[in-house]
N, C-alpha and C positions, 0 to 999 in steps of 0.2 A: 525602771524597776519600781514595783509597788512597795511602799514602806510599811513597817509595822506601826501600830498606834498604841499608845499607852495613855488612856484617858485620865486615870487617877490611880493611886496606890490601892492594892488589894485590901479589902476590909477583913476578909477571913483567909489567913495564910494556911498553906498546907501543912501536913505533919512535919515535925522537925526532922532534919536530915541526920543520918548517922555520920560519925566522923569518917572522913575519907583518909586512907593511908597516905602519908606524905613522905614516906621514905623513898630512897632511890634504889632500893632492892627490888628487883623484878619478881613478881609472883609467877607461878606456873600458869600458862595460858590454857584455857579449855580446849580440848581436842574436838569438841563438837563443832561441826561446820554449819554455817547458815544456808548452805546451798541445799536444794531439793525442790520437789514439786511445789508449784505455787498453790496447788489445791490440797496441801497437807491438811489433815483433819486437826481439829482442836485437841489439846491434851485431854485425855480421859481423866475424869475425877472418880475417886473411890466412892463406893456406895454410901459411906458414912460422912462424906465430905460436907454434905448440906448442913449437918448439925455442928460442924466444927466452926469456930470463930474465924472470920476472914482476916487474913494478914494484910497489912498495908504494904505498899511498894518498898518503903524503907526497911520494913521487917524482912521482906523477901530478899532485898538487896544484901543484907548482912550475911545471908547464907551463901551468896554467890559472888561476893566482891573479890574473893581470891582468884576468880577466873580472869580478872582484868589485870593487865600489866601496868605497873607504875613506872613511868619513864622519867628520866632526869631531863632537865631543860637542855643540858649540853648534848644529850642524845638527839633531841628533836631539832636543835640547831644544826647539828651535823647532817641529819636526815634531809633537811631542806636547804642545805648550803646557806645557813644563816638567814632563813626565810627570804630567799632570793625572789625578787619580783617575777622573774621568768618562770618560776614554779608555782605562781599564784593561780589557783583554779577558779576562784570567785570570792565574793564578799557579800555578807548579809548583816542582819541585825546583831548577830553575835560577834562577828569579826571576820577576819580573812581565813580562807582555806587554801592550803598549799599541798602540792604533791610532794611526797617524800619517799625515801627508801630506808627501811629498818631491817635489822637482823632478826631472824626468827627467835622466839623466846628460848629455844634450846640451843641457839648458837650454831645450828647446823643448816646447811643448804644455802641457796642464793638469797640475796637481799630481796625483801618483799615490798612491793609498791603499796603505799598507804595514802590516805588523805588526812592532813593534820589541820585542825581548826584552832586558831589562836584568838583568844578573847581580846576584844578591843575594850579597854577599861573605860573608855569614853563613849562607848556605843549604847544602843538601846537595851541590851541585855547584859547581865552581870553574873556575879558569883552564884546567886540563887538559881538562875536558869542553867548554869553550868552543872551545879549539883543535881538538879532535876534530870538533866540529860544523862549524867553518869548513873544515877539510880535507876531510871527507867530502862535504859539500854543495857544496864548491868543485869537486869532481870528478864527482859523480853527476848524471846527467841522465836523467830519465824522466817521462812524463806523470803518474805516480802517486807521485811524490816532490815534496815542497814545494820551491820554488825559493828559494835564498838569493841576495839581491841584493847584500849587502855587510855590512860590520862596522865597529866602532869600538873601538879599544884605546887607553886613556889611563892612564899611570901618573903620579899626582900626589901632592901632599902629603896629600891626603885619602884616599889609597889608590887601588886600581886601579878602572878603569871598563871593563867589557867589555859590549859590546852587539852584537846581531845584527839584521839587517834582512831580512825575508822578504816574499814576495808576500802580499797580504791575502786571507784565506779567509773570505768573508762568512757562510757557513752553519755556522760554528763547527765542532764536532767530532761524530763519531759518538756519543761518550759523551753529549753534550747531547741528541741526538735520541732516544736509547734510554732515558735515565734521568731527565732533567729534565722534570717535568710542566708546566713553563711554556713548553716548546718543543714544537712539533707533532711527533708521532710520524711517522717516515718509513714509507711503505707497503712492502709485501712486496717488490715488484719493485725498488724503490730500494735496499732492504737488500741484496738479492742483488747488484746492480750495484756497490754500495759495497764489499762484502767481496771480490767478484771483482777489482775494480780494485786493492784493497789487496794481494791475493795476487799480482797481476801485478807490482806494485811490488816486493814481496818476492822474486819470482822473478828480477828484474833484479839485486837485491843478491846473491842466492845463486849465480846461474848466468850473469849477463850481463856480467861484468867480467873483467879480467885476474886480479884477486884476488877471493877469496870474502869477502863482507862479512856479518858476523853483526850483526843489528840490536840485539838484546839487550833491548829494552824495548817489545815490541809489545803494545798495549792500545788500547781504544776511544778514549781521550782523545788518543791520538797519531795518530788518523786524522782529518785535517781535510777539510772539504768546501767546494768552490768554489761559485760562483753557480749552477752547473748540477748540483750534488751529485756532482761527480766527486771521488773520494777521493784524498788525497795524504798519504803517511806523513811525519810531521814528527819533530823532536827526535832528533838523531843524536849527542848528547853521550856516550851510553854505547856507541855502535857500535864495533866493532873488527874487525880483519882475522881471517879464519878460519885454520885450521891449514894448514901448508905441507907439501908432499910427501905421504908416506903416513900422516901423523898423522890420527887421527880427530877430535881435539878440541884445544882449547887449555885450559891450566889457569890459572884466575884466580879471584880472590875474588868471591863472588856479590854482584852489585848488580842492582837492578831494582825491581819492584813486587810486593808481596805478592799472592798469588792467581794470578799469571801466570807465575812462574818455574818452569822444569822441575825435577823432583825431583832428578835427577842433578847439576844445576848448583848447587842449594842445598846438597846433602849433600857433594858431592865437588869442586865447583868446575870440573866438566868442561863446557866450553862448545863448542857446535857449531851448525850450522844447524838441527839437529833440536831445539835449545832454542827457537829461534824458532817451529818448528812446534807445539810444545807450547803456547806462548802464543797462537798462532793458533787452536788448538782451543778455548781458553777463550773467546776473542772470538766464535767461531762459536756457542757456547751463549748468549752474551749477546745475539747477534742474534736467536736463536730465542725466547728467554724474556723479553727486556726487563729482565733482572735483572743486577745487578753480580756480579762473582766473589765478593765478600764483602759481606754486608749485615747489620750487627750489630742492626739494628732489627727483624729478622724473628724468628719462633719459632726456637728452638735448632736444630731439624732442617732448617730452611730457610736458615740463615745462609750456609753454604758452597755455592755454586751447583753445583759438581761433585759433591758428595755428594748433593744434593737430586735432581738429574736422573737419578741411578742408579736411582731408584724407578720411572722411566718410560722403559723401553727403547724404542728406535726402532721395533721391530716389534710392540710391545704395543698393545692396544686403548686403553690409557689414556695413550698417548704425547701426544695432543693437549692434555693437561692442562698441559703445560709451555709451550705456545705463548703468546707475549705477548698478553694480552687487548686491548691497544690496537690490535692488528691487526683486531679485530672479525670474526674468521673469514675475512678476505679474504687467503687465502694458499693455496699449493699443498701439500697434505698429503704427496704423494709426494716433492716437492722438500725439504720439511722433514725427512722421514725420511732422505733421502739426506744431507742436511747433518749431521744428528745422528750418523749412522754415520761420516761423515768426521771429525767432531769427536772421536768415540771413538777412532778410529785415530790422530789427532794427539796424543791424551792418553795413549797407550800408555806405561806406565812404562819399557818397554824402548825406549830412544831409537832403536836400530837398526831397530826394527819400525815406526817412524812413517813416513808417506809423505814423499816429497820435495815441495818446493813446486810443482814442475811437475805432479805427480800431484794435488795440491790444486787447482791451477788447472783441470785437466781435469774433476775431479768437480764443481766449482762451475759450470763452463760447462754441464755436463749438467743441473745443478739449475736453471739459468736456462732451459734448453731445456724441461725438464719443466714449469716454470711457464708458459712461453709456450704449450706444447701444451695444457695444462689450461685456460688462459684461452680459447684458440681453440675448444676443444670446448664450454666453457660458453657462449661467445658464440653458437656455432652452435645449441646446445640452446635458448638463450633465443629466438633468431630463429625456430626451428622451432615452439617453444611459442607464440610470438606469432602466427605464421602460422595455427596450428591454432585459436587463440582467435578470430582474425579470421574464419576460415572458419565456425566454429560460429556466430558472430554473424551472418554473412551468411545461413546456412541458416535461422536463426531468423527473420530479416527476410523471407526468401523464403516460409517457412511462413505467416507472418502475412498476406503478400500473397495467398496462395492461399485462406486462410480468408475474408478480406475479399471476395475475388472471388466465392466460392461463396455468401456471405451476400447478395450483391447480386442474385443471379440470381432 
C-alpha cells in the first residue's frame, strides 16, 4: 500500500473550524439521498450570486450541520461488535474502517449497513483532518461523492476518540478491482463509467460550488464503488479550499500519496485544481494498464508506471502492449488511445497547460461513445457473419437435396 507523506507542517493553515456538536443527542438526518444520475448538473446559481461574497466551507457547514447524526461511542461499539477485527474493511492514514449496523435516525425499519472509520491517534492524520472531513462532507452533496451520515467525538481520560459514519459501499474500491487478484477484474465499459463518474464528482468540487474545492488526494483507493458499481470519491481529510480572487494557487506544505502528487506541488508547495488533474492522469493510466503508480516488485524499468508507459506512445503500433491483460482484449482500442492522450495532457509538467476537469469529462464521454460505437459495429459484424454462415449452410443443404434428387431419377 502506498503511504501518505507529510514533509513538514503547513505554513498557512485553513480557516478555523466551527465547533462540532459533542452531545449524544441525535439530530434529525437529512432526507435527501445521494443516489441519482452520475451526470447530474451542477447546482444553479442565482443571477445575483456573482456579486454576493463567497462563503467558506465552515460557514456553509454551520447551515447544514444539523443534517448529520451525532453518535455516542457506545452506539458505534455496539454497531461494530466492539470494533471486531472480523468486521474490519480496511486501514489507511486516518485509521481503520469497520463495517457496522445502526438503527435509522427515526428508529423505524431494519438496521442499516454503514462504514465506520475510527481515528488512529498515533496515525498520519489527526483531529484537524477529522474536522476537515466532517465539514466538507457535511456540505458537499453529489451522486459521485460518498455520503457522510454522522460522527462521534469524545474526549476522555484515555485520550480522544474521533469516528466518522458513512454509507456502506459493498463493492470496495477501484484499487481492489484493478490490483487485487482475489477480486474480479472490472470489464472495460465499467472502468470507463467508473472513471467518468469520478471525473463528474471532481467537476462538482472544482466548479459546482460557491468556493473551489481542491481534493488533494485523488487515487484509485479513494474511489469507492456501490452495489451497482457507481463510483463515489471518499476521504476528504486532506481537502481544502482553493485560491481566492485572482490567485492561481495556494501555498501549502505537500501532503498526499507518493506517485500521485503533482511535481509543482511537491517541489514548491503550489496547490491548485490542476494538482488534482495531475493525480487524475495517474489513475487514468492505472485504469488502462491494471498497474499501480509504483510497484517495487517489478523489474527496475517497470517500477514507475509513468516512466514505463512512455515507451508505448498512444499513436504507436506497440501501444496495446500496456493494456491490462485481465481485459483479455475486450476493449476499444480507439477509446484506449483517446484516454492515454488525455492522461498525457493531465500529466503535463506545466500545470497551466493541463486540461480543466470539464474538458476531462468531455473527453471521457467521447471515449465512452467510442466504445459504444465500436461494440455496436462488432455486434452488427457478428450478426452479418452469422447470417452469411447460415446462408452458406442452407446452400449446402440445398445442393445435397439436388444431388439426391438427380440420383433417384
